[in-house]
C-alpha positions in Angstrom: 76.5 121.5 149.3 78.1 123.6 146.5 78.9 127.2 147.0 76.8 129.0 144.4 78.0 132.5 145.4 81.6 131.9 144.3 82.7 133.7 141.1 83.0 131.3 138.2 86.4 131.0 136.5 86.9 130.3 132.8 89.1 127.2 132.5 88.7 126.9 128.7 90.2 130.0 127.0 88.0 129.6 123.9 84.9 129.7 126.1 84.7 133.5 125.9 84.2 133.1 122.1 81.5 130.6 122.4 77.9 131.2 121.6 75.2 130.5 124.2 74.8 127.1 122.7 78.4 126.2 123.4 80.1 126.1 120.0 82.6 128.7 118.9 82.9 130.2 115.4 86.2 128.4 114.9 84.8 125.0 116.1 81.8 125.4 113.8 83.9 126.3 110.8 86.4 123.5 111.4 83.6 120.9 111.8 81.7 122.0 108.6 84.9 122.2 106.6 84.9 118.4 106.7 81.7 118.4 104.6 82.6 118.3 100.9 80.5 120.7 98.8 80.1 121.2 95.1 81.2 124.6 93.7 78.9 126.8 91.6 79.0 130.3 90.1 75.8 132.3 90.8 75.3 135.1 88.3 72.7 137.8 87.8 72.4 140.9 85.7 71.7 144.2 87.3 68.5 145.8 86.0 68.9 148.7 83.6 69.2 152.2 85.2 66.0 153.2 83.5 63.8 150.2 83.0 61.2 152.3 81.1 63.7 153.3 78.4 64.3 150.3 76.0 67.5 151.9 74.7 69.0 152.2 78.2 72.0 150.0 78.6 71.6 146.8 80.6 73.1 146.7 84.1 76.4 145.1 84.9 76.8 141.3 85.2 77.5 140.1 88.8 79.0 136.8 89.9 79.7 135.0 93.1 81.3 131.6 94.0 79.1 129.6 96.2 79.4 126.2 98.0 76.2 126.5 100.0 73.9 125.5 97.1 71.5 122.6 97.1 68.4 121.0 95.5 65.2 121.6 97.5 62.3 120.0 95.6 61.6 118.1 92.4 58.0 119.2 92.1 58.2 122.1 91.7 61.9 122.2 90.8 63.5 124.3 93.5 67.1 125.1 94.5 68.6 127.1 97.4 71.6 129.3 97.7 72.9 130.9 100.9 74.1 134.5 100.6 75.9 136.6 103.2 73.7 139.4 104.3 74.7 142.7 102.7 76.8 141.1 100.0 76.5 142.4 96.5 74.7 139.3 95.3 72.3 139.4 98.3 71.5 143.1 97.6 71.0 142.4 93.9 68.8 139.3 94.3 66.7 141.3 96.7 65.6 143.5 93.7 66.3 141.2 90.7 64.3 138.0 90.8 66.1 136.2 87.9 69.5 134.6 88.4 71.6 131.7 87.1 73.8 129.0 88.4 76.7 127.3 86.6 77.9 124.0 88.2 81.7 124.3 87.8 83.9 121.5 86.6 87.2 120.5 88.1 89.0 122.4 85.3 87.3 125.7 86.3 89.0 126.2 89.6 90.4 129.5 88.3 86.8 130.8 87.8 85.8 129.8 91.4 88.8 131.5 92.8 88.4 134.6 90.8 84.8 135.2 91.9 85.5 134.3 95.5 88.2 137.0 96.0 87.7 139.7 98.6 88.4 143.3 97.5 88.2 142.2 93.9 88.0 144.3 90.8 84.8 145.0 89.0 82.7 142.1 87.8 82.9 143.3 84.3 86.7 142.6 84.3 86.1 139.2 86.0 83.9 138.1 83.1 86.2 139.5 80.4 88.0 136.3 79.4 85.4 133.7 80.5 83.3 132.1 77.7 79.7 132.3 78.5 76.2 132.5 77.0 73.3 134.6 78.2 70.4 132.8 79.8 67.2 133.1 77.7 65.1 133.8 80.8 67.5 135.5 83.2 69.9 137.3 80.9 72.6 136.3 83.3 75.9 134.7 82.2 76.0 130.8 82.0 79.6 129.7 82.0 80.8 127.7 79.0 82.2 124.3 79.9 80.1 124.1 83.1 78.8 120.6 84.0 75.3 122.0 84.3 73.5 125.4 84.1 70.3 126.5 85.7 68.2 129.6 85.3 66.1 130.5 88.4 63.4 132.9 89.6 63.4 133.7 93.3 60.3 132.2 95.0 61.3 133.0 98.6 63.9 134.7 100.7 64.4 133.4 104.2 66.5 135.3 106.8 68.9 132.8 108.6 71.4 134.4 111.0 74.0 136.4 109.1 72.8 134.9 105.7 69.7 134.9 103.5 68.5 131.6 102.0 67.3 132.3 98.5 65.0 129.6 97.2 64.6 129.7 93.4 62.3 127.9 91.0 64.3 126.4 88.2 63.2 127.7 84.8 65.8 125.9 82.6 68.3 123.1 83.3 70.9 122.1 80.8 74.1 120.0 80.8 76.4 121.7 78.3 79.5 119.7 79.1 79.8 116.0 79.8 83.6 116.2 80.2 85.4 116.1 83.5 84.3 115.8 87.1 82.9 118.3 89.5 84.9 121.0 91.4 84.5 120.4 95.1 85.4 122.4 98.2 86.8 120.5 101.2 88.8 121.6 104.3 89.2 125.1 102.9 90.5 124.2 99.5 89.1 123.5 96.0 89.6 119.8 95.1 88.9 117.2 92.5 87.2 113.8 93.1 89.5 110.8 93.0 
């Protein structure tokens, strides 16, 4: 009969960092890094400081690189992006329902890297030399040369652990560039197909 009163010893040094379910943060990251993801730039425009004053300047453009982006439904057309709780984009999309997505091409790695930096400079400077058009519905930047662009309106926000899943109805979908392949993210690096 086993002695149930003996103190347990930890034989696996990573066991202390494990969640109750048994997987550690490092194991989870390593496993999911093997899933190739497309890379998009999510953008939105902050509302004006005084929405009642038509002459008030528009708010600043905000952008964020995302790899956790997917199609949800064809009818109605819905997409989902996962945002870290408390991030600038999460806070903005909590008050601004209109946003855009640019599906980045393999030649736009520099854009993905720029908007993924931690401790970065203001978004106004990040957009300075990037060609873009403003979305007719969202007013948000749509990156020139992107493989596809979408304008969205938030339908639902779903809390999910340390992230929020933002589900958006697609208002416009365009394919401005037929050139090049998609930018992908695999094993912690931006990559090209082939």
